[in-house]
C-alpha positions as CSV (number, residue, x, y, z in Angstrom):
1,M,44.3,-6.5,28.6
2,S,41.7,-8.0,26.2
3,T,38.8,-6.0,25.0
4,L,35.4,-7.4,24.1
5,A,34.6,-6.8,20.4
6,I,31.0,-6.0,19.7
7,H,29.8,-7.2,16.3
8,P,26.5,-6.1,14.8
9,A,23.9,-8.8,14.2
10,P,23.4,-9.9,10.6
11,T,21.0,-7.8,8.6
12,A,18.4,-10.7,8.3
13,R,18.4,-11.1,12.1
14,Q,18.1,-7.3,12.7
15,L,15.1,-7.3,10.3
16,G,13.5,-10.2,12.0
17,L,14.0,-8.7,15.5
18,L,12.6,-5.3,14.4
19,L,9.6,-7.0,12.8
20,Q,9.0,-9.1,15.9
21,W,9.2,-6.0,18.1
22,Q,6.7,-4.1,15.9
23,F,4.2,-7.0,16.0
24,R,4.5,-7.1,19.8
25,R,4.1,-3.3,20.1
26,M,0.9,-3.4,18.0
27,S,-0.4,-6.8,19.3
28,Q,-3.4,-5.2,21.0
29,F,-4.9,-3.6,17.9
30,L,-3.2,-5.5,15.1
31,P,-6.1,-7.9,14.7
32,L,-8.4,-4.9,14.5
33,L,-6.3,-3.3,11.8
34,V,-6.6,-6.5,9.7
35,V,-10.3,-6.8,10.3
36,V,-10.8,-3.1,9.2
37,Q,-8.9,-3.8,5.9
38,I,-11.0,-6.9,5.3
39,L,-14.2,-4.9,5.9
40,L,-12.9,-2.1,3.6
41,A,-12.3,-4.5,0.7
42,V,-15.5,-6.4,1.1
43,T,-17.7,-3.3,1.7
44,T,-16.2,-1.6,-1.2
45,V,-17.4,-4.4,-3.4
46,L,-20.8,-4.5,-1.9
47,G,-21.1,-0.7,-2.0
48,Y,-20.2,-0.6,-5.7
49,G,-22.8,-3.3,-6.3
50,L,-25.5,-1.1,-4.7
51,L,-24.5,1.9,-6.8
52,V,-24.3,0.2,-10.2
53,G,-26.6,-2.8,-9.8
54,T,-25.7,-5.3,-12.5
55,P,-22.8,-3.8,-14.5
56,P,-21.8,-4.7,-18.0
57,P,-19.0,-7.3,-18.2
58,E,-16.1,-4.9,-18.7
59,Q,-17.3,-2.6,-15.9
60,A,-17.7,-5.7,-13.7
61,L,-14.0,-6.5,-14.2
62,Y,-12.9,-3.1,-13.1
63,L,-15.2,-3.2,-10.0
64,A,-14.1,-6.7,-9.1
65,T,-10.4,-6.0,-9.3
66,G,-10.5,-2.5,-8.0
67,A,-11.2,-3.5,-4.4
68,S,-7.9,-5.3,-4.1
69,T,-6.0,-2.2,-5.4
70,V,-8.0,0.1,-3.0
71,T,-7.0,-2.1,0.0
72,L,-3.3,-2.1,-0.8
73,V,-3.2,1.6,-1.6
74,M,-5.3,2.6,1.5
75,V,-3.0,0.7,3.8
76,G,0.1,2.4,2.3
77,L,-1.2,6.0,1.7
78,V,-3.7,6.3,4.6
79,M,-2.9,3.9,7.5
80,T,0.9,4.1,7.3
81,P,1.1,7.9,7.6
82,Q,-1.4,7.8,10.5
83,M,0.5,5.2,12.4
84,V,3.9,6.7,11.8
85,A,2.6,10.1,12.8
86,Q,1.3,8.6,16.0
87,A,4.7,7.0,16.6
88,R,6.3,10.4,16.1
89,T,4.0,12.0,18.5
90,E,4.4,9.4,21.3
91,G,8.1,9.3,20.8
92,S,8.4,5.6,20.0
93,L,9.8,6.4,16.5
94,D,12.6,8.5,18.0
95,W,13.4,5.7,20.4
96,M,13.6,3.2,17.6
97,R,16.0,5.5,15.7
98,T,18.5,5.3,18.7
99,L,19.0,1.6,18.0
100,P,22.2,0.7,16.1
101,V,20.3,-0.5,13.1
102,P,20.7,0.8,9.5
103,R,17.9,2.9,8.3
104,P,17.0,0.7,5.3
105,V,16.6,-2.3,7.7
106,F,14.4,-0.2,10.0
107,L,12.3,0.9,7.0
108,G,12.1,-2.7,5.7
109,A,10.7,-4.0,8.9
110,D,7.9,-1.4,8.8
111,L,7.1,-2.0,5.1
112,A,6.9,-5.7,5.7
113,L,4.5,-5.2,8.5
114,W,2.2,-3.0,6.4
115,T,2.3,-5.4,3.6
116,L,1.3,-8.3,5.8
117,I,-1.6,-6.2,7.2
118,A,-2.9,-5.5,3.7
119,L,-2.7,-9.0,2.2
120,P,-5.7,-10.6,3.9
121,G,-8.0,-7.7,2.8
122,M,-6.6,-7.9,-0.7
123,V,-7.3,-11.6,-1.0
124,L,-10.8,-11.5,0.4
125,G,-11.5,-8.4,-1.7
126,V,-10.7,-10.3,-4.9
127,V,-12.8,-13.3,-3.8
128,A,-15.8,-11.0,-2.9
129,G,-15.4,-9.1,-6.1
130,A,-15.4,-12.2,-8.3
131,A,-18.4,-13.6,-6.5
132,K,-20.4,-10.4,-6.5
133,F,-19.9,-9.5,-10.1
134,H,-19.6,-13.1,-11.4
135,V,-16.1,-12.5,-12.8
136,H,-13.8,-15.2,-14.0
137,L,-10.3,-14.6,-12.7
138,A,-7.2,-15.6,-14.7
139,L,-4.4,-15.3,-12.1
140,S,-1.0,-14.5,-13.5
141,P,2.2,-16.0,-11.8
142,W,3.3,-12.3,-11.5
143,L,0.4,-11.6,-9.1
144,P,2.5,-11.9,-5.8
145,L,5.2,-9.6,-7.3
146,A,2.6,-7.1,-8.4
147,A,0.9,-7.1,-5.0
148,I,4.2,-6.6,-3.2
149,V,5.3,-3.8,-5.5
150,V,2.0,-2.0,-5.2
151,S,2.0,-2.3,-1.4
152,L,5.6,-1.4,-1.1
153,T,5.2,1.7,-3.3
154,A,2.1,2.9,-1.5
155,A,3.7,2.3,2.0
156,C,6.9,4.1,1.0
157,V,5.0,7.2,-0.2
158,G,2.9,7.2,3.0
159,Y,6.0,6.8,5.1
160,A,7.7,9.7,3.5
161,I,4.6,11.8,4.0
162,A,4.5,11.0,7.7
163,C,8.3,11.7,8.2
164,L,8.5,14.9,6.2
165,L,5.3,16.6,7.3
166,P,4.2,17.6,10.8
167,P,2.1,14.8,12.4
168,Q,-1.2,16.7,12.3
169,V,-0.6,17.7,8.6
170,A,0.4,14.1,7.7
171,Q,-2.9,12.8,9.2
172,L,-4.9,15.4,7.4
173,V,-3.2,14.6,4.0
174,S,-4.0,10.9,4.6
175,Q,-7.7,11.7,5.1
176,V,-7.8,13.7,1.8
177,L,-6.1,10.8,0.0
178,V,-9.1,8.5,1.0
179,F,-11.4,10.5,-1.2
180,V,-8.9,11.0,-4.0
181,V,-8.3,7.2,-4.3
182,L,-11.9,6.1,-3.9
183,L,-13.6,8.7,-6.1
184,F,-11.1,10.4,-8.4
185,S,-8.6,7.7,-9.3
186,P,-9.0,5.3,-12.2
187,V,-9.0,2.2,-10.0
188,S,-12.5,0.9,-10.3
189,F,-13.3,2.6,-13.6
190,P,-11.4,3.4,-16.8
191,A,-9.2,6.5,-16.9
192,S,-11.2,7.7,-19.9
193,R,-14.1,8.6,-17.7
194,L,-12.1,11.3,-15.9
195,P,-11.9,14.9,-17.1
196,G,-9.1,15.4,-19.6
197,W,-6.8,17.3,-17.3
198,L,-7.3,14.8,-14.4
199,E,-6.7,11.9,-16.8
200,H,-3.4,13.6,-17.8
201,V,-2.4,14.1,-14.2
202,H,-2.9,10.5,-13.4
203,Q,-0.6,9.5,-16.1
204,W,2.2,10.7,-13.8
205,L,0.9,9.5,-10.5
206,P,1.3,6.0,-9.1
207,V,-2.3,5.0,-8.5
208,Q,-3.2,4.2,-12.1
209,P,-0.1,2.0,-12.7
210,M,-0.9,0.2,-9.4
211,A,-4.5,-0.5,-10.7
212,D,-3.1,-1.6,-14.1
213,A,-0.7,-4.0,-12.4
214,M,-3.4,-5.6,-10.3
215,R,-5.9,-5.9,-13.2
216,A,-3.2,-7.4,-15.5
217,T,-2.3,-10.1,-12.9
218,L,-5.8,-10.9,-11.7
219,V,-7.5,-11.1,-15.1
220,S,-4.5,-11.8,-17.3
221,D,-6.6,-13.0,-20.2
222,R,-8.4,-9.7,-20.6
223,F,-5.9,-7.0,-19.5
224,T,-2.2,-6.4,-20.1
225,M,0.2,-4.2,-18.3
226,P,1.1,-1.2,-20.5
227,L,4.8,-0.5,-20.9
228,R,4.3,3.1,-19.7
229,S,2.5,1.8,-16.5
230,T,5.3,-0.7,-15.9
231,L,8.0,2.0,-16.2
232,M,6.0,4.5,-14.1
233,L,5.3,2.0,-11.3
234,A,9.0,0.9,-11.2
235,A,10.1,4.6,-11.1
236,W,7.7,5.4,-8.3
237,C,8.7,2.3,-6.3
238,A,12.4,3.2,-6.6
239,A,11.9,6.9,-5.9
240,S,9.6,6.3,-3.0
241,L,12.1,3.9,-1.4
242,V,14.9,6.5,-1.7
243,V,12.7,9.3,-0.4
244,A,11.4,7.2,2.6
245,T,15.0,6.2,3.5
246,W,16.2,9.7,3.2
247,S,13.4,11.1,5.3
248,L,14.4,8.8,8.1
249,R,18.0,9.9,8.0
250,K,17.0,13.5,7.7
251,R,15.3,13.6,11.0
252,A,17.5,11.1,12.8
């Protein structure tokens, strides 16, 4: 008597099907999410313009390039925890975990979705910043890689927050991170403006290396990526991937 052997689908097909399912599940409000990110990037530029008026050239570079970093970081550290916490509350995340799909593939589909949501806002934020502050951009060929690494790292950290903390706490933490990133992180201003202790803390957090990476690839003729920032961003990216994958397996 012959038996029917069931072979799992190739990893690329599993990733594509999960990403397609996520797009369909979020199809009703996915356009709104993209619009919100675009508005965040553009209004950040316009709001900074109202606050500082006509900034000096160096400050203009920070303001023009900071909006793109803010958009990528906000999607990862704020929107991702909120959406994953909601999925945990409604049970859809538990249902997805019952599928015979490796956890890294499951995580990869979600991370790809959040990156795609963030990219339009990042691009328009750069255009708005350059136009508003009359900044000449010198795009580096490393810009796509930098944007992906920044988005990936932020989303992994946000994903781990949402999986390890209770949903209500994860949403509260994401709201606190809004103020931390916008007001107390060296994204749209040099780190030297921070109090000494906070400047030292940011040397070990991922936000400053993210901003360094975006500035160095958007205005490559004026900024370079420090070696410390490169190593720190790579370490945070690798560690966040491991923690996010582990957090999915932990509660599976």
